[in-house]
PDB file of N, CA, C and O in Angstrom:
ATOM      1  N   LEU A   1      55.204   6.823  71.891  1.00  0.00           N
ATOM      2  CA  LEU A   1      56.042   6.761  73.286  1.00  0.00           C
ATOM      3  C   LEU A   1      55.290   6.223  74.935  1.00  0.00           C
ATOM      4  O   LEU A   1      56.136   5.746  75.692  1.00  0.00           O
ATOM      5  N   ALA A   2      54.500   6.247  75.245  1.00  0.00           N
ATOM      6  CA  ALA A   2      54.170   6.038  75.882  1.00  0.00           C
ATOM      7  C   ALA A   2      54.483   4.957  76.512  1.00  0.00           C
ATOM      8  O   ALA A   2      54.660   4.859  77.726  1.00  0.00           O
ATOM      9  N   GLY A   3      54.580   3.921  75.526  1.00  0.00           N
ATOM     10  CA  GLY A   3      54.844   2.700  75.965  1.00  0.00           C
ATOM     11  C   GLY A   3      55.853   2.196  76.083  1.00  0.00           C
ATOM     12  O   GLY A   3      55.823   1.004  76.387  1.00  0.00           O
ATOM     13  N   ARG A   4      57.336   2.929  75.881  1.00  0.00           N
ATOM     14  CA  ARG A   4      59.077   3.489  76.232  1.00  0.00           C
ATOM     15  C   ARG A   4      58.691   4.067  76.737  1.00  0.00           C
ATOM     16  O   ARG A   4      58.277   4.975  76.016  1.00  0.00           O
ATOM     17  N   ALA A   5      58.352   4.330  78.271  1.00  0.00           N
ATOM     18  CA  ALA A   5      58.947   5.508  78.798  1.00  0.00           C
ATOM     19  C   ALA A   5      59.753   4.547  80.201  1.00  0.00           C
ATOM     20  O   ALA A   5      60.427   5.308  80.894  1.00  0.00           O
ATOM     21  N   ALA A   6      59.783   3.049  80.702  1.00  0.00           N
ATOM     22  CA  ALA A   6      59.881   2.935  81.573  1.00  0.00           C
ATOM     23  C   ALA A   6      61.058   3.011  81.608  1.00  0.00           C
ATOM     24  O   ALA A   6      61.548   3.343  80.529  1.00  0.00           O
ATOM     25  N   ARG A   7      62.126   2.753  82.839  1.00  0.00           N
ATOM     26  CA  ARG A   7      63.325   2.246  82.490  1.00  0.00           C
ATOM     27  C   ARG A   7      63.506   1.071  83.907  1.00  0.00           C
ATOM     28  O   ARG A   7      62.962   0.986  85.008  1.00  0.00           O
ATOM     29  N   HIS A   8      64.504   0.327  83.222  1.00  0.00           N
ATOM     30  CA  HIS A   8      64.661  -0.315  84.662  1.00  0.00           C
ATOM     31  C   HIS A   8      64.286  -1.137  85.724  1.00  0.00           C
ATOM     32  O   HIS A   8      65.115  -1.525  86.548  1.00  0.00           O
ATOM     33  N   GLY A   9      63.022  -1.456  85.777  1.00  0.00           N
ATOM     34  CA  GLY A   9      62.108  -1.614  86.059  1.00  0.00           C
ATOM     35  C   GLY A   9      60.869  -0.967  87.009  1.00  0.00           C
ATOM     36  O   GLY A   9      60.105  -1.526  87.796  1.00  0.00           O
ATOM     37  N   ASP A  10      61.016   0.681  86.536  1.00  0.00           N
ATOM     38  CA  ASP A  10      60.568   1.169  86.935  1.00  0.00           C
ATOM     39  C   ASP A  10      59.486   1.857  85.642  1.00  0.00           C
ATOM     40  O   ASP A  10      59.795   2.069  84.470  1.00  0.00           O
ATOM     41  N   PRO A  11      57.842   2.162  86.478  1.00  0.00           N
ATOM     42  CA  PRO A  11      57.321   1.748  86.285  1.00  0.00           C
ATOM     43  C   PRO A  11      57.078   2.806  84.658  1.00  0.00           C
ATOM     44  O   PRO A  11      56.692   2.315  83.597  1.00  0.00           O
ATOM     45  N   GLY A  12      57.381   4.121  84.844  1.00  0.00           N
ATOM     46  CA  GLY A  12      58.179   5.281  83.899  1.00  0.00           C
ATOM     47  C   GLY A  12      56.755   6.018  84.104  1.00  0.00           C
ATOM     48  O   GLY A  12      55.897   5.678  84.918  1.00  0.00           O
ATOM     49  N   SER A  13      56.693   6.958  83.311  1.00  0.00           N
ATOM     50  CA  SER A  13      55.640   7.854  83.677  1.00  0.00           C
ATOM     51  C   SER A  13      55.104   8.341  81.610  1.00  0.00           C
ATOM     52  O   SER A  13      55.848   7.969  80.703  1.00  0.00           O
ATOM     53  N   HIS A  14      53.990   9.029  81.353  1.00  0.00           N
ATOM     54  CA  HIS A  14      54.126  10.249  80.294  1.00  0.00           C
ATOM     55  C   HIS A  14      53.549  10.862  80.395  1.00  0.00           C
ATOM     56  O   HIS A  14      52.965  10.866  81.478  1.00  0.00           O
ATOM     57  N   GLU A  15      53.286  11.633  79.657  1.00  0.00           N
ATOM     58  CA  GLU A  15      52.530  13.096  79.125  1.00  0.00           C
ATOM     59  C   GLU A  15      51.676  13.461  78.009  1.00  0.00           C
ATOM     60  O   GLU A  15      52.182  13.316  76.897  1.00  0.00           O
ATOM     61  N   HIS A  16      50.276  13.983  78.079  1.00  0.00           N
ATOM     62  CA  HIS A  16      49.464  14.247  76.784  1.00  0.00           C
ATOM     63  C   HIS A  16      49.615  16.104  76.425  1.00  0.00           C
ATOM     64  O   HIS A  16      48.921  16.770  77.193  1.00  0.00           O
ATOM     65  N   TRP A  17      50.019  16.521  75.901  1.00  0.00           N
ATOM     66  CA  TRP A  17      49.760  17.970  75.727  1.00  0.00           C
ATOM     67  C   TRP A  17      48.360  17.707  74.517  1.00  0.00           C
ATOM     68  O   TRP A  17      47.771  16.802  73.925  1.00  0.00           O
ATOM     69  N   MET A  18      48.369  18.987  74.658  1.00  0.00           N
ATOM     70  CA  MET A  18      47.311  19.415  73.448  1.00  0.00           C
ATOM     71  C   MET A  18      47.635  20.779  73.535  1.00  0.00           C
ATOM     72  O   MET A  18      47.690  21.490  74.538  1.00  0.00           O
ATOM     73  N   ALA A  19      47.926  21.163  71.889  1.00  0.00           N
ATOM     74  CA  ALA A  19      47.379  22.624  71.852  1.00  0.00           C
ATOM     75  C   ALA A  19      46.411  23.628  71.607  1.00  0.00           C
ATOM     76  O   ALA A  19      45.531  23.250  70.833  1.00  0.00           O
ATOM     77  N   GLN A  20      46.336  24.377  71.875  1.00  0.00           N
ATOM     78  CA  GLN A  20      45.205  25.188  71.751  1.00  0.00           C
ATOM     79  C   GLN A  20      44.078  25.045  70.970  1.00  0.00           C
ATOM     80  O   GLN A  20      42.908  24.971  71.345  1.00  0.00           O
ATOM     81  N   ASP A  21      44.774  24.993  69.241  1.00  0.00           N
ATOM     82  CA  ASP A  21      44.511  24.458  68.459  1.00  0.00           C
ATOM     83  C   ASP A  21      43.155  23.564  68.192  1.00  0.00           C
ATOM     84  O   ASP A  21      42.001  23.619  67.768  1.00  0.00           O
ATOM     85  N   ALA A  22      44.095  22.755  68.722  1.00  0.00           N
ATOM     86  CA  ALA A  22      43.242  20.914  68.501  1.00  0.00           C
ATOM     87  C   ALA A  22      41.697  21.001  69.878  1.00  0.00           C
ATOM     88  O   ALA A  22      40.528  20.646  69.727  1.00  0.00           O
ATOM     89  N   ALA A  23      42.493  21.709  71.296  1.00  0.00           N
ATOM     90  CA  ALA A  23      41.011  22.662  71.875  1.00  0.00           C
ATOM     91  C   ALA A  23      39.793  22.525  70.818  1.00  0.00           C
ATOM     92  O   ALA A  23      39.034  21.611  70.492  1.00  0.00           O
ATOM     93  N   GLN A  24      39.990  24.002  70.406  1.00  0.00           N
ATOM     94  CA  GLN A  24      39.171  24.816  69.322  1.00  0.00           C
ATOM     95  C   GLN A  24      38.702  23.615  68.700  1.00  0.00           C
ATOM     96  O   GLN A  24      37.594  23.216  69.060  1.00  0.00           O
ATOM     97  N   ALA A  25      39.169  23.126  68.056  1.00  0.00           N
ATOM     98  CA  ALA A  25      38.561  22.017  66.506  1.00  0.00           C
ATOM     99  C   ALA A  25      37.304  21.089  67.496  1.00  0.00           C
ATOM    100  O   ALA A  25      36.174  21.004  67.016  1.00  0.00           O
ATOM    101  N   VAL A  26      37.654  20.316  69.107  1.00  0.00           N
ATOM    102  CA  VAL A  26      36.360  20.057  69.485  1.00  0.00           C
ATOM    103  C   VAL A  26      35.397  21.147  69.668  1.00  0.00           C
ATOM    104  O   VAL A  26      34.193  20.917  69.787  1.00  0.00           O
ATOM    105  N   GLY A  27      35.999  22.573  69.701  1.00  0.00           N
ATOM    106  CA  GLY A  27      34.231  23.215  69.838  1.00  0.00           C
ATOM    107  C   GLY A  27      33.996  23.579  71.702  1.00  0.00           C
ATOM    108  O   GLY A  27      33.007  23.828  72.390  1.00  0.00           O
ATOM    109  N   MET A  28      35.814  23.408  72.047  1.00  0.00           N
ATOM    110  CA  MET A  28      35.871  24.155  73.522  1.00  0.00           C
ATOM    111  C   MET A  28      37.180  25.491  73.109  1.00  0.00           C
ATOM    112  O   MET A  28      37.759  25.815  72.072  1.00  0.00           O
ATOM    113  N   SER A  29      37.201  25.816  74.079  1.00  0.00           N
ATOM    114  CA  SER A  29      38.338  27.201  74.187  1.00  0.00           C
ATOM    115  C   SER A  29      39.008  26.255  75.179  1.00  0.00           C
ATOM    116  O   SER A  29      38.481  25.212  75.565  1.00  0.00           O
ATOM    117  N   ALA A  30      40.335  26.738  75.604  1.00  0.00           N
ATOM    118  CA  ALA A  30      41.527  26.718  76.550  1.00  0.00           C
ATOM    119  C   ALA A  30      40.509  26.407  77.778  1.00  0.00           C
ATOM    120  O   ALA A  30      40.234  25.436  78.482  1.00  0.00           O
ATOM    121  N   LEU A  31      40.088  27.797  77.648  1.00  0.00           N
ATOM    122  CA  LEU A  31      39.885  27.953  79.465  1.00  0.00           C
ATOM    123  C   LEU A  31      38.027  27.093  79.859  1.00  0.00           C
ATOM    124  O   LEU A  31      37.314  27.389  80.817  1.00  0.00           O
ATOM    125  N   ALA A  32      37.807  26.373  79.106  1.00  0.00           N
ATOM    126  CA  ALA A  32      36.812  25.618  78.500  1.00  0.00           C
ATOM    127  C   ALA A  32      37.346  24.185  78.690  1.00  0.00           C
ATOM    128  O   ALA A  32      36.729  23.472  79.481  1.00  0.00           O
ATOM    129  N   VAL A  33      37.865  23.942  78.385  1.00  0.00           N
ATOM    130  CA  VAL A  33      39.192  22.582  78.297  1.00  0.00           C
ATOM    131  C   VAL A  33      39.423  22.354  80.116  1.00  0.00           C
ATOM    132  O   VAL A  33      39.107  21.409  80.839  1.00  0.00           O
ATOM    133  N   ALA A  34      40.144  23.736  80.440  1.00  0.00           N
ATOM    134  CA  ALA A  34      40.961  23.280  82.078  1.00  0.00           C
ATOM    135  C   ALA A  34      39.568  23.457  82.932  1.00  0.00           C
ATOM    136  O   ALA A  34      39.314  23.103  84.083  1.00  0.00           O
ATOM    137  N   ALA A  35      38.824  24.076  82.039  1.00  0.00           N
ATOM    138  CA  ALA A  35      37.714  23.824  83.640  1.00  0.00           C
ATOM    139  C   ALA A  35      36.935  23.182  83.102  1.00  0.00           C
ATOM    140  O   ALA A  35      35.873  23.352  83.701  1.00  0.00           O
ATOM    141  N   ALA A  36      36.742  22.192  81.908  1.00  0.00           N
ATOM    142  CA  ALA A  36      36.224  20.921  82.418  1.00  0.00           C
ATOM    143  C   ALA A  36      36.488  19.135  82.641  1.00  0.00           C
ATOM    144  O   ALA A  36      35.958  18.043  82.437  1.00  0.00           O
ATOM    145  N   TRP A  37      37.965  19.922  83.330  1.00  0.00           N
ATOM    146  CA  TRP A  37      38.616  18.568  83.320  1.00  0.00           C
ATOM    147  C   TRP A  37      38.877  18.227  85.018  1.00  0.00           C
ATOM    148  O   TRP A  37      39.409  19.266  85.407  1.00  0.00           O
ATOM    149  N   PRO A  38      38.750  17.134  86.422  1.00  0.00           N
ATOM    150  CA  PRO A  38      38.815  17.551  87.161  1.00  0.00           C
ATOM    151  C   PRO A  38      40.138  17.088  86.906  1.00  0.00           C
ATOM    152  O   PRO A  38      40.492  16.200  86.130  1.00  0.00           O
ATOM    153  N   ILE A  39      41.492  18.505  88.395  1.00  0.00           N
ATOM    154  CA  ILE A  39      42.780  18.639  89.079  1.00  0.00           C
ATOM    155  C   ILE A  39      43.004  17.624  89.730  1.00  0.00           C
ATOM    156  O   ILE A  39      42.351  17.981  90.711  1.00  0.00           O
ATOM    157  N   ALA A  40      43.368  16.685  90.003  1.00  0.00           N
ATOM    158  CA  ALA A  40      43.897  16.136  90.764  1.00  0.00           C
ATOM    159  C   ALA A  40      45.015  16.787  91.758  1.00  0.00           C
ATOM    160  O   ALA A  40      45.706  17.782  91.543  1.00  0.00           O
ATOM    161  N   ARG A  41      44.992  15.735  93.193  1.00  0.00           N
ATOM    162  CA  ARG A  41      45.632  16.655  94.640  1.00  0.00           C
ATOM    163  C   ARG A  41      46.972  16.897  94.657  1.00  0.00           C
ATOM    164  O   ARG A  41      47.724  17.250  95.566  1.00  0.00           O
ATOM    165  N   ASP A  42      47.232  16.537  92.985  1.00  0.00           N
ATOM    166  CA  ASP A  42      48.825  16.554  92.196  1.00  0.00           C
ATOM    167  C   ASP A  42      48.837  17.028  91.784  1.00  0.00           C
ATOM    168  O   ASP A  42      49.972  17.023  91.309  1.00  0.00           O
ATOM    169  N   GLY A  43      47.828  18.414  91.019  1.00  0.00           N
ATOM    170  CA  GLY A  43      47.993  19.297  90.183  1.00  0.00           C
ATOM    171  C   GLY A  43      48.011  19.310  88.428  1.00  0.00           C
ATOM    172  O   GLY A  43      48.253  20.061  87.483  1.00  0.00           O
ATOM    173  N   ARG A  44      47.465  17.568  88.821  1.00  0.00           N
ATOM    174  CA  ARG A  44      47.718  17.762  87.027  1.00  0.00           C
ATOM    175  C   ARG A  44      46.027  16.741  86.816  1.00  0.00           C
ATOM    176  O   ARG A  44      45.428  16.211  87.752  1.00  0.00           O
ATOM    177  N   ILE A  45      45.603  16.716  85.376  1.00  0.00           N
ATOM    178  CA  ILE A  45      44.437  17.192  85.269  1.00  0.00           C
ATOM    179  C   ILE A  45      44.374  15.638  84.468  1.00  0.00           C
ATOM    180  O   ILE A  45      45.149  15.113  83.669  1.00  0.00           O
ATOM    181  N   GLY A  46      42.815  15.085  85.204  1.00  0.00           N
ATOM    182  CA  GLY A  46      42.536  14.137  84.784  1.00  0.00           C
ATOM    183  C   GLY A  46      42.934  13.441  83.516  1.00  0.00           C
ATOM    184  O   GLY A  46      42.742  14.052  82.465  1.00  0.00           O
ATOM    185  N   GLY A  47      43.697  11.714  83.460  1.00  0.00           N
ATOM    186  CA  GLY A  47      44.294  11.584  82.112  1.00  0.00           C
ATOM    187  C   GLY A  47      43.488  10.993  80.855  1.00  0.00           C
ATOM    188  O   GLY A  47      43.868  10.791  79.701  1.00  0.00           O
ATOM    189  N   HIS A  48      42.160  10.772  81.516  1.00  0.00           N
ATOM    190  CA  HIS A  48      41.019   9.154  80.739  1.00  0.00           C
ATOM    191  C   HIS A  48      40.684  10.832  79.522  1.00  0.00           C
ATOM    192  O   HIS A  48      41.122  11.029  78.389  1.00  0.00           O
ATOM    193  N   LEU A  49      40.018  11.491  80.152  1.00  0.00           N
ATOM    194  CA  LEU A  49      39.284  12.479  79.969  1.00  0.00           C
ATOM    195  C   LEU A  49      39.493  13.539  78.690  1.00  0.00           C
ATOM    196  O   LEU A  49      38.779  13.887  77.749  1.00  0.00           O
ATOM    197  N   LEU A  50      40.921  13.890  79.174  1.00  0.00           N
ATOM    198  CA  LEU A  50      42.158  14.796  78.242  1.00  0.00           C
ATOM    199  C   LEU A  50      42.403  13.636  77.557  1.00  0.00           C
ATOM    200  O   LEU A  50      42.948  14.086  76.549  1.00  0.00           O
ATOM    201  N   ASP A  51      42.372  12.484  77.425  1.00  0.00           N
ATOM    202  CA  ASP A  51      42.546  11.176  76.355  1.00  0.00           C
ATOM    203  C   ASP A  51      41.160  11.576  75.610  1.00  0.00           C
ATOM    204  O   ASP A  51      41.510  12.076  74.541  1.00  0.00           O
ATOM    205  N   ALA A  52      40.263  11.579  75.663  1.00  0.00           N
ATOM    206  CA  ALA A  52      39.250  11.106  74.624  1.00  0.00           C
ATOM    207  C   ALA A  52      39.388  12.472  73.709  1.00  0.00           C
ATOM    208  O   ALA A  52      39.248  12.463  72.486  1.00  0.00           O
ATOM    209  N   ALA A  53      39.735  13.857  74.627  1.00  0.00           N
ATOM    210  CA  ALA A  53      39.130  15.046  73.166  1.00  0.00           C
ATOM    211  C   ALA A  53      40.316  14.961  72.571  1.00  0.00           C
ATOM    212  O   ALA A  53      40.294  15.422  71.430  1.00  0.00           O
ATOM    213  N   ARG A  54      41.826  14.345  73.083  1.00  0.00           N
ATOM    214  CA  ARG A  54      42.981  14.443  71.485  1.00  0.00           C
ATOM    215  C   ARG A  54      42.391  13.247  70.837  1.00  0.00           C
ATOM    216  O   ARG A  54      42.460  13.322  69.610  1.00  0.00           O
ATOM    217  N   ARG A  55      41.767  12.043  71.337  1.00  0.00           N
ATOM    218  CA  ARG A  55      41.624  10.623  70.036  1.00  0.00           C
ATOM    219  C   ARG A  55      40.934  12.061  69.388  1.00  0.00           C
ATOM    220  O   ARG A  55      41.518  12.731  68.536  1.00  0.00           O
ATOM    221  N   MET A  56      39.190  12.512  70.113  1.00  0.00           N
ATOM    222  CA  MET A  56      38.311  13.137  69.058  1.00  0.00           C
ATOM    223  C   MET A  56      38.826  15.066  68.363  1.00  0.00           C
ATOM    224  O   MET A  56      38.113  15.905  67.813  1.00  0.00           O
ATOM    225  N   ALA A  57      39.901  15.097  68.634  1.00  0.00           N
ATOM    226  CA  ALA A  57      40.087  16.136  68.009  1.00  0.00           C
ATOM    227  C   ALA A  57      40.774  16.261  66.192  1.00  0.00           C
ATOM    228  O   ALA A  57      40.713  16.835  65.104  1.00  0.00           O
ATOM    229  N   GLN A  58      41.833  14.497  67.578  1.00  0.00           N
ATOM    230  CA  GLN A  58      42.071  14.059  66.056  1.00  0.00           C
ATOM    231  C   GLN A  58      42.258  13.530  64.969  1.00  0.00           C
ATOM    232  O   GLN A  58      43.083  13.653  64.064  1.00  0.00           O
ATOM    233  N   TRP A  59      40.551  12.334  65.354  1.00  0.00           N
ATOM    234  CA  TRP A  59      39.698  12.148  64.661  1.00  0.00           C
ATOM    235  C   TRP A  59      38.985  12.970  63.742  1.00  0.00           C
ATOM    236  O   TRP A  59      38.669  12.413  62.691  1.00  0.00           O
ATOM    237  N   GLN A  60      38.501  14.728  63.956  1.00  0.00           N
ATOM    238  CA  GLN A  60      37.769  15.254  63.092  1.00  0.00           C
ATOM    239  C   GLN A  60      38.591  15.740  62.123  1.00  0.00           C
ATOM    240  O   GLN A  60      38.163  15.874  60.976  1.00  0.00           O
ATOM    241  N   GLU A  61      40.535  16.230  62.630  1.00  0.00           N
ATOM    242  CA  GLU A  61      41.533  16.052  61.938  1.00  0.00           C
ATOM    243  C   GLU A  61      41.409  15.926  60.888  1.00  0.00           C
ATOM    244  O   GLU A  61      41.270  16.703  59.943  1.00  0.00           O
ATOM    245  N   ASP A  62      41.471  14.580  61.034  1.00  0.00           N
ATOM    246  CA  ASP A  62      41.781  13.662  59.900  1.00  0.00           C
ATOM    247  C   ASP A  62      40.432  13.660  58.735  1.00  0.00           C
ATOM    248  O   ASP A  62      40.663  13.758  57.530  1.00  0.00           O
ATOM    249  N   ARG A  63      39.328  13.562  59.164  1.00  0.00           N
ATOM    250  CA  ARG A  63      37.803  13.406  58.915  1.00  0.00           C
ATOM    251  C   ARG A  63      37.951  14.447  58.091  1.00  0.00           C
ATOM    252  O   ARG A  63      37.700  14.204  56.911  1.00  0.00           O
ATOM    253  N   ARG A  64      38.449  16.075  58.489  1.00  0.00           N
ATOM    254  CA  ARG A  64      38.798  17.351  57.706  1.00  0.00           C
ATOM    255  C   ARG A  64      38.903  17.085  56.654  1.00  0.00           C
ATOM    256  O   ARG A  64      38.087  17.041  55.733  1.00  0.00           O
ATOM    257  N   ARG A  65      41.078  16.662  56.787  1.00  0.00           N
ATOM    258  CA  ARG A  65      41.832  16.885  55.310  1.00  0.00           C
ATOM    259  C   ARG A  65      41.326  14.900  54.700  1.00  0.00           C
ATOM    260  O   ARG A  65      42.149  14.588  53.839  1.00  0.00           O
ATOM    261  N   THR A  66      40.726  14.204  54.843  1.00  0.00           N
ATOM    262  CA  THR A  66      40.536  13.631  54.424  1.00  0.00           C
ATOM    263  C   THR A  66      39.106  13.955  53.039  1.00  0.00           C
ATOM    264  O   THR A  66      39.018  13.546  51.882  1.00  0.00           O
ATOM    265  N   SER A  67      38.043  14.997  54.009  1.00  0.00           N
ATOM    266  CA  SER A  67      37.384  15.790  53.292  1.00  0.00           C
ATOM    267  C   SER A  67      37.912  16.768  52.207  1.00  0.00           C
ATOM    268  O   SER A  67      37.177  17.032  51.256  1.00  0.00           O
ATOM    269  N   LEU A  68      39.287  17.379  52.311  1.00  0.00           N
ATOM    270  CA  LEU A  68      39.637  18.122  51.564  1.00  0.00           C
ATOM    271  C   LEU A  68      41.126  17.990  50.548  1.00  0.00           C
ATOM    272  O   LEU A  68      41.981  18.843  50.311  1.00  0.00           O
ATOM    273  N   ARG A  69      41.019  16.691  50.133  1.00  0.00           N
ATOM    274  CA  ARG A  69      42.330  15.661  49.249  1.00  0.00           C
ATOM    275  C   ARG A  69      41.046  14.870  48.815  1.00  0.00           C
ATOM    276  O   ARG A  69      41.626  14.124  48.027  1.00  0.00           O
ATOM    277  N   ARG A  70      39.444  14.389  48.724  1.00  0.00           N
ATOM    278  CA  ARG A  70      38.444  14.090  48.079  1.00  0.00           C
ATOM    279  C   ARG A  70      38.162  14.894  46.797  1.00  0.00           C
ATOM    280  O   ARG A  70      38.121  14.624  45.597  1.00  0.00           O
ATOM    281  N   GLN A  71      37.890  16.588  47.956  1.00  0.00           N
ATOM    282  CA  GLN A  71      38.344  18.093  46.760  1.00  0.00           C
ATOM    283  C   GLN A  71      38.978  17.897  45.876  1.00  0.00           C
ATOM    284  O   GLN A  71      38.673  18.121  44.705  1.00  0.00           O
ATOM    285  N   LEU A  72      40.011  17.426  46.298  1.00  0.00           N
ATOM    286  CA  LEU A  72      41.120  18.090  44.980  1.00  0.00           C
ATOM    287  C   LEU A  72      40.809  17.074  44.293  1.00  0.00           C
ATOM    288  O   LEU A  72      40.422  17.321  43.151  1.00  0.00           O
ATOM    289  N   LEU A  73      40.864  15.604  44.725  1.00  0.00           N
ATOM    290  CA  LEU A  73      40.530  14.793  43.763  1.00  0.00           C
ATOM    291  C   LEU A  73      39.724  14.533  42.857  1.00  0.00           C
ATOM    292  O   LEU A  73      39.693  13.483  42.215  1.00  0.00           O
ATOM    293  N   GLN A  74      38.844  15.684  42.705  1.00  0.00           N
ATOM    294  CA  GLN A  74      38.145  15.868  42.196  1.00  0.00           C
ATOM    295  C   GLN A  74      37.907  16.435  40.903  1.00  0.00           C
ATOM    296  O   GLN A  74      37.441  16.159  39.798  1.00  0.00           O
ATOM    297  N   GLN A  75      38.642  17.693  41.797  1.00  0.00           N
ATOM    298  CA  GLN A  75      38.868  19.095  40.689  1.00  0.00           C
ATOM    299  C   GLN A  75      40.266  19.020  40.003  1.00  0.00           C
ATOM    300  O   GLN A  75      40.673  20.001  39.380  1.00  0.00           O
ATOM    301  N   ASP A  76      41.100  17.750  40.109  1.00  0.00           N
ATOM    302  CA  ASP A  76      41.859  17.428  38.732  1.00  0.00           C
ATOM    303  C   ASP A  76      41.383  16.527  38.343  1.00  0.00           C
ATOM    304  O   ASP A  76      41.790  16.286  37.206  1.00  0.00           O
ATOM    305  N   LEU A  77      40.418  15.578  38.827  1.00  0.00           N
ATOM    306  CA  LEU A  77      39.341  14.770  37.828  1.00  0.00           C
ATOM    307  C   LEU A  77      38.408  16.003  36.924  1.00  0.00           C
ATOM    308  O   LEU A  77      38.506  15.949  35.698  1.00  0.00           O
ATOM    309  N   GLU A  78      37.922  16.601  37.260  1.00  0.00           N
ATOM    310  CA  GLU A  78      37.013  17.581  36.262  1.00  0.00           C
ATOM    311  C   GLU A  78      38.201  18.715  35.786  1.00  0.00           C
ATOM    312  O   GLU A  78      37.750  19.342  34.826  1.00  0.00           O
ATOM    313  N   TRP A  79      39.682  19.217  36.177  1.00  0.00           N
ATOM    314  CA  TRP A  79      39.742  19.467  34.872  1.00  0.00           C
ATOM    315  C   TRP A  79      40.906  18.623  34.284  1.00  0.00           C
ATOM    316  O   TRP A  79      41.743  19.371  33.778  1.00  0.00           O
ATOM    317  N   GLU A  80      41.324  16.946  34.157  1.00  0.00           N
ATOM    318  CA  GLU A  80      41.553  16.522  33.521  1.00  0.00           C
ATOM    319  C   GLU A  80      40.527  15.919  32.192  1.00  0.00           C
ATOM    320  O   GLU A  80      40.828  15.400  31.117  1.00  0.00           O
ATOM    321  N   ARG A  81      39.510  16.176  32.674  1.00  0.00           N
ATOM    322  CA  ARG A  81      38.359  15.738  32.206  1.00  0.00           C
ATOM    323  C   ARG A  81      38.074  17.270  30.770  1.00  0.00           C
ATOM    324  O   ARG A  81      37.812  17.085  29.581  1.00  0.00           O
ATOM    325  N   ARG A  82      38.243  18.559  31.445  1.00  0.00           N
ATOM    326  CA  ARG A  82      38.193  19.346  30.494  1.00  0.00           C
ATOM    327  C   ARG A  82      38.275  19.677  29.775  1.00  0.00           C
ATOM    328  O   ARG A  82      37.549  20.126  28.888  1.00  0.00           O
ATOM    329  N   LEU A  83      40.527  19.369  30.205  1.00  0.00           N
ATOM    330  CA  LEU A  83      41.198  19.440  29.401  1.00  0.00           C
ATOM    331  C   LEU A  83      41.440  18.645  27.346  1.00  0.00           C
ATOM    332  O   LEU A  83      41.775  19.078  26.244  1.00  0.00           O
ATOM    333  N   ALA A  84      40.985  17.298  27.979  1.00  0.00           N
ATOM    334  CA  ALA A  84      40.869  16.138  27.424  1.00  0.00           C
ATOM    335  C   ALA A  84      39.058  16.630  26.457  1.00  0.00           C
ATOM    336  O   ALA A  84      38.773  16.290  25.309  1.00  0.00           O
ATOM    337  N   PHE A  85      38.502  17.156  27.056  1.00  0.00           N
ATOM    338  CA  PHE A  85      37.318  17.741  26.095  1.00  0.00           C
ATOM    339  C   PHE A  85      38.189  18.789  25.312  1.00  0.00           C
ATOM    340  O   PHE A  85      38.186  18.373  24.154  1.00  0.00           O
ATOM    341  N   ALA A  86      38.944  19.955  25.372  1.00  0.00           N
ATOM    342  CA  ALA A  86      38.959  20.746  24.399  1.00  0.00           C
ATOM    343  C   ALA A  86      40.676  20.475  23.825  1.00  0.00           C
ATOM    344  O   ALA A  86      41.479  21.405  23.744  1.00  0.00           O
ATOM    345  N   GLY A  87      41.032  18.962  23.448  1.00  0.00           N
ATOM    346  CA  GLY A  87      41.912  18.747  22.762  1.00  0.00           C
ATOM    347  C   GLY A  87      43.145  18.942  23.358  1.00  0.00           C
ATOM    348  O   GLY A  87      44.193  19.146  22.747  1.00  0.00           O
ATOM    349  N   ARG A  88      42.994  18.868  24.694  1.00  0.00           N
ATOM    350  CA  ARG A  88      44.684  19.086  25.000  1.00  0.00           C
ATOM    351  C   ARG A  88      44.261  17.531  26.371  1.00  0.00           C
ATOM    352  O   ARG A  88      43.241  16.939  26.724  1.00  0.00           O
ATOM    353  N   SER A  89      46.175  17.453  26.817  1.00  0.00           N
ATOM    354  CA  SER A  89      46.341  16.537  28.124  1.00  0.00           C
ATOM    355  C   SER A  89      46.770  16.916  28.824  1.00  0.00           C
ATOM    356  O   SER A  89      47.326  18.012  28.878  1.00  0.00           O
ATOM    357  N   ALA A  90      46.593  15.709  30.024  1.00  0.00           N
ATOM    358  CA  ALA A  90      46.961  17.153  31.706  1.00  0.00           C
ATOM    359  C   ALA A  90      48.893  16.830  31.896  1.00  0.00           C
ATOM    360  O   ALA A  90      49.541  17.441  32.746  1.00  0.00           O
TER     361      ALA A  90
END
């Protein structure tokens, strides 16, 4: 949505929000996240570092879910093999 924030010639603006569990996914508590980022004069947290942490959290969560899907597929294949060996079909 960041690219769709401008209207009628104005440059527009956007915000990134990070859930506490996303910060924990990259190994940081919410307080460590807040302390790690420089705060601008207007009170906003630096966007580049926040965006990098957001991308890292998303990448880690994607990897975790990919691993879970692989494990589930392996379990399904194993059950199918066992049922076929027992003379039953899934």
